[in-house]
N, C-alpha and C positions, 0 to 999 in steps of 0.2 A: 680615611675611608668615609664616604658619604652614605648615610643611612636615611631612608625615606621617613619623613616626619608623619606620613599618613598610615603606612603599613609596616614599617620597620625593616623592609628588605634592603639588601646590599646592592641591588641591580639598579642603580641610579646613575643617569648621565647629566652632565651639564649640557643645556641646550638654550644658549642665547642669553640676552639680557632684556629685562623689563625697564622701560624708561617712563618716569612720571615726574610730578612736581618734586617729590622727595629725592630724587636722583636715581641713577641706574642701580639695578639689583640683578644678581645672577638667578636664572631660571633653572629649575632641575625637572627632569623627567624620570618617573619610576616605571621601569619596564614590567615589574610584577603587578602593580595595580593600575597601570596605564593612566596615571594622573600626573598634572603638572603642579609645581609648587614653588614658592619663594621661601628661603629660610627666614624665620622670624627673628629679627634683630632687636626686639623689645619695643619697637615702634610700629607694630603691625597695624595696617589700616589708617595711619596717620597721614593727612594730606600736607602737612607742614614738615619742613625739614627738621631732623632731630635737633640740630644746632639751635634753632629758634625755640624749640620747646625747652631745651636745657637753659637757655638764656632767661626765659620767662620764669622758670623755676627758681633760678639764682636770684633774679631781681626781686621776686616776691618774697623769697627767703631772707633777702637783705632788708625788708621792711617797706618796699614799694607797694602801693595800692594796686589793685587790678587795673584801674584806670591808668595809672602811671606806667605799668608794665605794658599795657596795650599801646599807649602813645610811644613808648620807647621802641617797641618792635616796628611800629609804623614809620617812625622818623629814621632810625638807624639801619633797619633791615629791609624796609619797604614790604612789610608783611601785614596785611590787614586781617585781624582776627578780632573776635568778640570778647568781652570780659567773661562771659559765660564759658567760652572755649578754654580760656586760660585757666579758669577755676577747675574745669574738668580735668585738664592736664595736671594740676596740682594734686588733685584727689587721686588720679590714676598713677602718678609717678612719685608720689610722696615718699614711698618705700626706698627710693634711691638716696634720699637726703639722710644726713646724720640723724640719730635718734632725737637729740635735743632740738635741732632745727626742725625736725619733722613734727614734733609735738607743738612747738610754737606756731608753725605754719597752719596746722589743722585747727588749733585753737582759734587763730585769726579768721580762718574761713567759717568757723562756727559762731563767730561774733562774741567770743568770750575773751575779754582782755585779762592780762595777768593780774592786774591790780583788782579786778572784779572778782577773779578766782580766789585770791587771797582773802578778800573780804568775805565771800561766801564761806570759805573754810574756816575762818576765825569765828564766824557766827554759829556754824554748826558744831565746833569743838568747844566753843565757850572761851577760847584764848582771846585775849584783848592785848593788842600791841602797844 
């Protein structure tokens, strides 16, 4: 049973498909609130296909720089995006990564290397390795 995302009514009907760069998506019409909507798949309002976004997250998580990720997408997938767009994807979808990888990825985005973090921790706690 389909429930309207806008008003919660059960009086919803499938009414055609929406086609754009990210692919076709089912459109719904709610007879109670008289509004059209498309179900959110987690990539709402993204102009790039989810496969490309996931690939960028994976590449960056494996240690590639933003520039290398951009070049990889451009060369292999024929997708032109900026490094800033890739960075925004990483921040937005980092919750999809495993906890350890997410922490490392977010540290890299902040510019804090692991060795630098360990040095700072040892100075503040007084431990010397």
